[in-house]
N, C-alpha and C positions, 0 to 999 in steps of 0.2 A: 168170156174170153179165156182161152186156154193158154196157160203158161208152161213152157217146157224147159227142162234143165238137162244139159249133157255135162255130167260131172256133179258129184255130191260131196265134195270136200268141205273144208271149213268155211270158205267164202260162199260157196253155193248154199250151204246149210244156213248161213247167216241171212242170205237174201230170201230164201224160202221162209225162214222164221219171221222176217219182216213182213213178207206178203201175207202170211197166215195171221200173225198177231195183229197186223194193221188192218185186217179184213179187206185187203185189196182184191183177194181172190179166195174162194173156198178151196179146201184141200182136194176135193174131187175134180177141180179144174186145173190141178197141177200134176204134171207127169215128169218123172225124173229117170234118167238112164245113167248107168254106171256099170263098168265091167266087174267091179268089186261087189259081190252080192251081200257081203257083210255090211258094207257101207249103205246099200239100199235098205237093208233091214233096219238099220239104225235110223235113217231119215224117215222111213215109214212109221216106225214106232214113236218118233218124236212129233210128227206132223200129220200122219195118216194120209199122205199123198200117194198117188199112183206111182208104181215103179216098174222098170223093165231093164233088161240088159241090152235092148236093141235101140241103138241111136237113131236109126231110120224111123222107127215108130214115133219117137219124140219129135223129130224134124217134121214129119207129116202132120201131126196133130196140133202142134203149137202155133198160136197166133203171135206170141212173143217167145223167142227161143234164146235162152241164155247159154252161152258157151263158157263153161267154168272148168276148163282143162288146163294142164300145164303147157307152156309154149312148145315143148318138143312134141306134143301130141296133137296140137291144133290142126295142122294141115293134113294129118292122117284122118282126123275126124271130118274135116271139111270135104275131103275127097270121098268119104263114105256117105255123107248126107246131102251133098250139093244137088243131086237130082231129086231129092225128096222135099226140098224146101220150096214153098210157094213164093211167088213174087210179092205177095202181100204180107208175108211173114216178116216181123221186125226181129232182126238178129242183134243180140246184145253180147258183145265180147268183153270179158273182164281179163283177157289174157295180156300180160304185161309186155310192152315193147312192140306190139304188132299193130301196124298202121292200118287205117281204113283202106288205103290204096292196096296194100299187100293182101289183106283179107278178101277184098272185093275181087282182086285178080285170081285168087285161089278158087273162088266160087265160079268164076268164068261167066258171070251173067249179071244182069241188073238186080241188085238187092237193096233192101232197107237195112242200114247198119248203124248201130250205136256203139261206139268204143267207150269203155268205162275204166277208170283207174280208181278202185276202192282202196281201203286200207284195213289193217287187222283190228282196230278198235270196233269195226262192224260186229265182231264176235260178241261184244258186250253192249250193243245197241248205241254206240257212239262213233260210228264210222264217218269218214269224209270221202266223198266220191266226186270225181270230175267226169262229166259226160260230154262227148262230142259226136255229132251226127253227120251222116252224109246227106246229100241233097234230096234223096228220095224219102226221107223220114219227115212226116208231117209234124206240125207243132203239137197236135193232139196226141200223137204217138210218143213224141219226146216227153210230153208232160206225164203220161202214164208211167214211163220208165223212171223219170225223175221222182215221181211220187213213191215208187218202190224203194229207191235209195234214201229218200227222206224218212221212210218208215223205220229205219234203224240208224239214224244219224242225220247227216246233211248231204245234199247233192247239189251241184251247180253245173250249168252248161258252160263250157269253155271252147275256144277254138283249138283245133288239133295241134297247132304250133306251140301251145302252152303245156302239152302233156309231159314233156321232159321236166319242166319246172314243177308241175303237179307231182311227179314222181319224187322229186327232192323235198318238196314242202309238206306233203301229206302221205304219199305212198310209202316212202322209206323212213320218214321222220319219227315214227314211233320208236324205232331202234335208238335214235339219238336221245329221245326223252327217257327211255328205259335206262340208258347209260347214266344220264344225269341223276335219275332217281336212285340208282345204285350207288353213285358217288356220294350223293347227299346222305344216304343211309349209312355209308361207311364212316363218314365224318361224325354222324350222330353216335355211332358205336364207339368211336374214339372218345367221344364226350361222355360215355358211360351208359348210353341208352341200349336196351336189349334190341337185337337185330330185327325181330318181327315187328316190334313197336316202331322202330326207325323207318321201316318200309311204309308203314301206315301213315306216319307223320309226313314223310317226303311225298308219297303218292297223293295224299289228300291236298297237300299244299299246291302241287302242280295242277291237280284237277280244279281246285278252287280258283287259282290264278287264271287258268284258261277260261273259266266261266266268267270271271270279271271282264276279260277282254271282250268276250262275245256279248255279254248282257249290258255292260255299261256304255259300249261304243267309244270309250276313251282310248287315246293313243297308248300303246304299251309303255312308252317313255313317261307319260304322265302318271300312269299307275305305279311305275317304278319309283318316281319321285315322291309319291304319296307315302311310301314305306320308308324313305330315306330321311330320317330326322337329322338335324344339324348335330355334328359331332357324335352321331349315334353308331350303333353296331352295324347296321345295314350298309351305310355308305362306306364303311371300312371294307366290308365284304365285296361291295361293288367295285371299289378301287382295286382290290386284289384280283378280281376277275378281269378287269381291264388290263392290268399289268401282265396277266397270263395270256392275253389275246383271246378271251372267251368269245366275243362276237365274231372276230375275224376267223377263228377256228370253225365256228358253225357255218359261216359263209363259205369258207374254203371246202368244207365237207359237202355242202349242198351243191357247189359247183362241180365237184368230183362226181357226185351222184348224177347230176344232169348230163355230164359228158359221157358217163357210162351208159345212161339211158339212150342217148343219141347213137352211141356205138352199137348197142343191141338192136336198135331199130333199123340199122342198115344191113343187118345179117339176114 
């Protein structure tokens, strides 16, 4: 099975890395196009995949075609390749905010389409991706693409009406977490800890806490209670966060993110 990529940026590279490292496909069965020849040289040196500057070549050869371009270029690319794409080609779009209906309309014909919202932790093998398919994609085809995203993190099938929520809870949320890590480290620096060490302590604490949620299956509130000893330091910190509106601030931020995602989807 041939896998094609139009665009070889960070996310495209992460997907290719997952495919190669997970032995989902061999490098000789992967072809990548990009107008940036330096980017193509980089991806070829890392994974020994086939490269070209011709998007039509990739569209013709690929059984599964990943569209990894910026939103402002998506419809120019579709206009260029739409006559080269077979009706049996599975098209995978990771372009933010672009609906199945809008992309299908741009192709102007019946296509197999999977819309994906990945996130940047994919770059370190810990991505979270939501996938939604149109009615033409078979379960077997969806499972192949799901396996690709599971190769460098986790992937789940969702209905398209949840994509705005996905954007808020996983697509954009690394930014909120990075802000929290930065703030935690700042406080540790106030306490006398060297900054580089503070980032290590804060980041490892966040990673370990997330792993506990995923691996224990316990409710986050239960895990929080396990840390909060009576009259202890942690419950004082939790009370301070509550007074500052910590949870309501996170909820408000995510609602703003969802609203912006809906707005972009209408353009």
